[in-house]
TILUM-208905 format. One record per atom (N, C-alpha, C, O): residue number from 1; residue in one letter; z, y, x. Coordinates in steps of 0.1 Angstrom, whole numbers. Example, Ala and Ser with C-alpha at 12.3 -4.5 7.8 and 13.67 -1.06 7.14 Angstrom:
REM TILUM-208905
    k  r      z      y      x
    1  A     78    -57    132
    1  A     78    -45    123
    1  A     78    -33    132
    1  A     85    -33    142
    2  S     71    -22    128
    2  S     71    -11    137
    2  S     79      0    129
    2  S     80     11    134
//
This chain:
REM TILUM-208905
    k  r      z      y      x
    1  X     81   -192     24
    1  X     85   -178     18
    1  X     97   -183      6
    1  X     99   -193     -1
    2  X    104   -170      8
    2  X    118   -172     -2
    2  X    122   -160    -14
    2  X    120   -148    -13
    3  X    126   -166    -23
    3  X    125   -155    -38
    3  X    139   -151    -42
    3  X    149   -155    -46
    4  X    131   -137    -40
    4  X    144   -128    -43
    4  X    144   -125    -63
    4  X    133   -125    -69
    5  X    156   -124    -68
    5  X    153   -124    -78
    5  X    161   -112    -78
    5  X    168   -108    -69
    6  X    157   -105    -91
    6  X    161    -85    -95
    6  X    163    -92   -109
    6  X    158   -102   -113
    7  X    173    -84   -115
    7  X    177    -78   -133
    7  X    173    -70   -135
    7  X    169    -71   -146
    8  X    169    -57   -130
    8  X    159    -46   -135
    8  X    148    -46   -135
    8  X    143    -55   -129
    9  X    141    -39   -139
    9  X    125    -36   -139
    9  X    121    -33   -123
    9  X    109    -33   -119
   10  X    131    -30   -113
   10  X    122    -33    -98
   10  X    133    -25    -90
   10  X    140    -16    -96
   11  X    135    -29    -77
   11  X    143    -24    -65
   11  X    134    -17    -54
   11  X    123    -17    -50
   12  X    146    -12    -51
   12  X    139     -3    -40
   12  X    134     -7    -27
   12  X    146     -9    -23
   13  X    129     -9    -19
   13  X    125    -14     -4
   13  X    132    -14      5
   13  X    129    -22     14
   14  X    141     -7      7
   14  X    152     -9     13
   14  X    161    -16      6
   14  X    166    -23     15
   15  X    164    -18     -2
   15  X    177    -19    -12
   15  X    175    -35     -9
   15  X    184    -43     -8
   16  X    158    -38     -6
   16  X    157    -52     -9
   16  X    157    -55      8
   16  X    165    -64     12
   17  X    154    -52     13
   17  X    157    -57     27
   17  X    168    -59     27
   17  X    169    -71     28
   18  X    180    -52     26
   18  X    192    -54     29
   18  X    193    -65     24
   18  X    198    -75     30
   19  X    188    -66      7
   19  X    200    -76     -1
   19  X    192    -95      8
   19  X    199   -105      9
   20  X    178    -94     11
   20  X    175   -106     16
   20  X    179   -105     32
   20  X    174   -110     42
   21  X    184   -100     32
   21  X    193   -103     49
   21  X    178   -100     58
   21  X    180    -99     70
   22  X    167    -98     54
   22  X    161    -92     64
   22  X    164    -79     75
   22  X    157    -75     84
   23  X    173    -75     70
   23  X    182    -62     82
   23  X    197    -63     81
   23  X    201    -69     71
   24  X    205    -59     89
   24  X    215    -61     85
   24  X    220    -46     84
   24  X    231    -44     89
   25  X    215    -34     77
   25  X    222    -28     78
   25  X    209    -10     74
   25  X    198     -9     78
   26  X    215     -1     66
   26  X    207     10     56
   26  X    195     15     70
   26  X    182     15     70
   27  X    203     19     79
   27  X    198     26     89
   27  X    189     17     96
   27  X    179     23     98
   28  X    189      7     99
   28  X    181     -3    104
   28  X    162     -9     94
   28  X    152    -14     99
   29  X    165     -7     86
   29  X    158     -8     70
   29  X    152      6     75
   29  X    140      6     78
   30  X    158     16     75
   30  X    150     33     78
   30  X    139     35     91
   30  X    130     44     93
   31  X    143     24     99
   31  X    139     26    112
   31  X    126     15    112
   31  X    116     16    118
   32  X    129      7    106
   32  X    118     -8    108
   32  X    110      1     98
   32  X    102      8    104
   33  X    110      1     82
   33  X    100      8     79
   33  X     97     22     87
   33  X    109     25     85
   34  X     93     30     92
   34  X     91     44     96
   34  X     86     41    105
   34  X     80     51    110
   35  X     84     24    115
   35  X     77     25    125
   35  X     69     13    118
   35  X     68      3    126
   36  X     63     12    109
   36  X     51      1    101
   36  X     52     -8    103
   36  X     43    -14    110
   37  X     65    -13    100
   37  X     65    -31    107
   37  X     74    -38     95
   37  X     76    -50     94
   38  X     78    -26     84
   38  X     74    -38     70
   38  X     63    -32     66
   38  X     59    -20     68
   39  X     55    -47     57
   39  X     44    -52     51
   39  X     48    -54     36
   39  X     57    -61     34
   40  X     43    -49     27
   40  X     41    -48     11
   40  X     29    -52      3
   40  X     20    -43      0
   41  X     29    -66     -2
   41  X     18    -72     -4
   41  X     11    -71      1
   41  X      0    -69     -5
   42  X      9    -73     20
   42  X      4    -77     30
   42  X     -4    -62     39
   42  X    -12    -61     49
   43  X      0    -54     33
   43  X     -2    -40     39
   43  X     11    -31     45
   43  X     21    -32     38
   44  X     11    -24     55
   44  X     19    -15     55
   44  X     30     -5     48
   44  X     25      6     48
   45  X     37     -4     45
   45  X     48      9     40
   45  X     54     14     45
   45  X     64     10     50
   46  X     48     29     45
   46  X     67     39     54
   46  X     68     46     42
   46  X     67     58     42
   47  X     70     38     27
   47  X     77     46     22
   47  X     93     39     16
   47  X     94     32      6
   48  X    104     43     22
   48  X    115     34     20
   48  X    126     32      3
   48  X    136     27     -2
   49  X    112     44     -2
   49  X    116     44    -16
   49  X    112     35    -25
   49  X    118     32    -35
   50  X     97     27    -21
   50  X     85     24    -28
   50  X     94     10    -35
   50  X    100      1    -29
   51  X     94     13    -50
   51  X     94      1    -60
   51  X     87    -10    -60
   51  X     75    -13    -61
   52  X     98    -17    -58
   52  X     92    -29    -59
   52  X     95    -37    -74
   52  X    105    -36    -81
   53  X     87    -43    -74
   53  X     87    -51    -91
   53  X     83    -65    -90
   53  X     77    -67    -80
   54  X     86    -77   -100
   54  X     84    -88   -100
   54  X     65    -91    -97
   54  X     54    -86   -101
   55  X     69   -100    -89
   55  X     47   -106    -84
   55  X     51   -102    -63
   55  X     50   -110    -54
   56  X     55    -85    -61
   56  X     60    -83    -54
   56  X     56    -87    -39
   56  X     65    -79    -38
   57  X     50    -91    -25
   57  X     59    -96    -13
   57  X     60    -83     -5
   57  X     54    -72     -6
   58  X     70    -90      3
   58  X     78    -81     16
   58  X     74    -89     24
   58  X     72   -101     20
   59  X     73    -85     38
   59  X     69    -94     51
   59  X     79    -84     60
   59  X     81    -72     58
   60  X     84    -93     72
   60  X     89    -82     84
   60  X     98    -94     91
   60  X    107   -101     89
   61  X     87    -89    103
   61  X     91    -97    119
   61  X     90   -118    113
   61  X     98   -127    119
   62  X     81   -121    104
   62  X     77   -133     98
   62  X     83   -139     90
   62  X     80   -150     87
   63  X     95   -132     82
   63  X     98   -135     71
   63  X     88   -128     60
   63  X     81   -119     62
   64  X     90   -135     51
   64  X     84   -132     39
   64  X     93   -136     22
   64  X     93   -147     17
   65  X    100   -124     18
   65  X    100   -126      7
   65  X     90   -125     -8
   65  X     78   -121     -8
   66  X     96   -130    -19
   66  X     84   -126    -31
   66  X     99   -125    -40
   66  X    110   -132    -40
   67  X     91   -111    -50
   67  X    102   -101    -56
   67  X     99   -108    -74
   67  X     89   -104    -80
   68  X    110   -118    -81
   68  X    105   -122    -88
   68  X    118   -114   -101
   68  X    127   -105    -99
   69  X    114   -121   -116
   69  X    124   -112   -123
   69  X    134   -124   -133
   69  X    144   -120   -140
//
């Protein structure tokens, strides 16, 4: 599991996927989220603007990242 540190209060799901190199572009992030491939805290998430805060986990394609402050 990889830990991603954020500076602000939250990071949006599509931005996190790009920042963590789980996707190569924003377009790919949009498609993967829309197809239900992305799990947030273990449940599928279809909202690409979902606000992630420290303690949240995101999984895609067998890789998992945790958001930390």
